[in-house]
N, C-alpha and C positions, 0 to 999 in steps of 0.2 A: 094356461100355456103348459106344455108338457115339458117335463125336466129332461134334459138329456143325460143319459146314463154314462157316468163316469168309467173311464178305463181303470181297473184295478190297479193300485200301485205295484203290487207283487204278483202278477198273473202266474207265476210258478207255484204259488201256494195252492191253487186248485189242482195241479198236476201232482203236488206231493201228497195232498189229502187223498185225491183219488187212488194213487198207487198204494197207500197204506190202508185204504178201506177195501181195495180189491185184491185180486190174486196175483198183481204184477210182482215178480221176483227177479232178482239178479244173482248169479253166482259169483263169488270172489276166488280168484287164483293168485296166490303170492308164490314168487320163485325166489330162492336165496342164491345170490351170487357171491360165492366165497372170496375172501381176501388172503387166505393162507391154505396151503395143502395139508394133508394129513400128517405131514412131519414138520409142520408149523413154518414151512418155507413160505415167503411171500409170493403172491401171484402177481407178476408185473403186468399183466394185461386184463386185470379185473374190470376197468372201464370198458375195454372192447367187448368182454362178454356181456356186460350190462347192457352195452349199446344194441348188441346182437339180439339180446333177449327182447329189448324194447321194440326193436324192428319186428321180431316174430308176433309179439303180442299185438303190434299195431296192424300187422296183416290179418292174424287170426281172429282178434277180438275187438278191433276197431280202435284200441288205444291202450295205454298203460301210464303209470306213474312210478318213479324209482325214488327210494328213499335210503339214504346213507344210515345205517344203524351205528349206535355208539359202540356196541360190542355184542358179541354173541359167544356162546359156548356149547360145546357138543361132547358128550361122553360116547366114546366108542364101545363096542361090546366087549372089548378086552379091558375097559376101565381106563383107557387113556383119556385125558380132558385136552380138547383142542379149543383154543380161544381164535376168535375170528372178529373181523369188523365187515359183515356182509353188506351187500347192497341189495334191497328188496325190491323186486318188480312186482307190482300189483295191477290187477285188471278186473273189472266188474264187467260182466257179460251176460245175455240172455241165455238161459240153460241150453237151448238148441246149438249155440255156438260151441259150448264146452263139450255136449254130447257128440259132435260131428266127429266121426272116427278119424278123418284126416287131420283136423285141428288137434285132437288129443294125442294121436300118434307122433305128429310133429312136435309138440311140446315135450313129449317123453323122450323122444329122440334127441332132442336138444339137450335136455336135462342129464341124460346118460352120456352124451358126448362131451359136454362140459365137466362132468365128473371124472371122466377119464383123462381128458387133456390137462386138468388142472390137479390130478392125482388126489381125488378126495376119498374119504372113507364113506361118504354118502352124500347125497343131494337132497336138500330140504325144499318141499313144496306144500303149501296149504291150499286146500281146497275147502271154501267155506270156513267151518270151524275144526276140520280135521287135518292134522299134520301128517303128511306122507314122507316117509323116510325112504329114499331110493338108493338101495344098496348094491344091486345087480346092475352094474354099470356097463355090462357087455350085453346082458340079455335082450335078445329080440329086436335091437334098434338097427341092425345092420342088414343091409339087403344082399 
């Protein structure tokens, strides 16, 4: 009598192992949503900016997760230390989604607009393991 093959208890294991053994990679983008401006004034609509970023990431990259950070600190070029409690919006995506010029342009436009409208010294964004400091908040994002 032939034994019936049992369904694996964790079928995801095969997918995880296959992705580790193969060339499947995803890129990680993290955008910092500030709680204070460059004069240490609280930003009253931080949650609205976070929601807008989540919406953008959902449309462009199929999803995102938001994390409230305990605290953050940033030192400006002139030596001023700024304290913050940012919300981090992160999304994993296939490289082609990130390299799509429309997606990347919209992401950078959003970051620059948020930086201007929340009076930032810079906007922080991480792509994989590289921190990008966006300080030219007017450059190239207006049509």
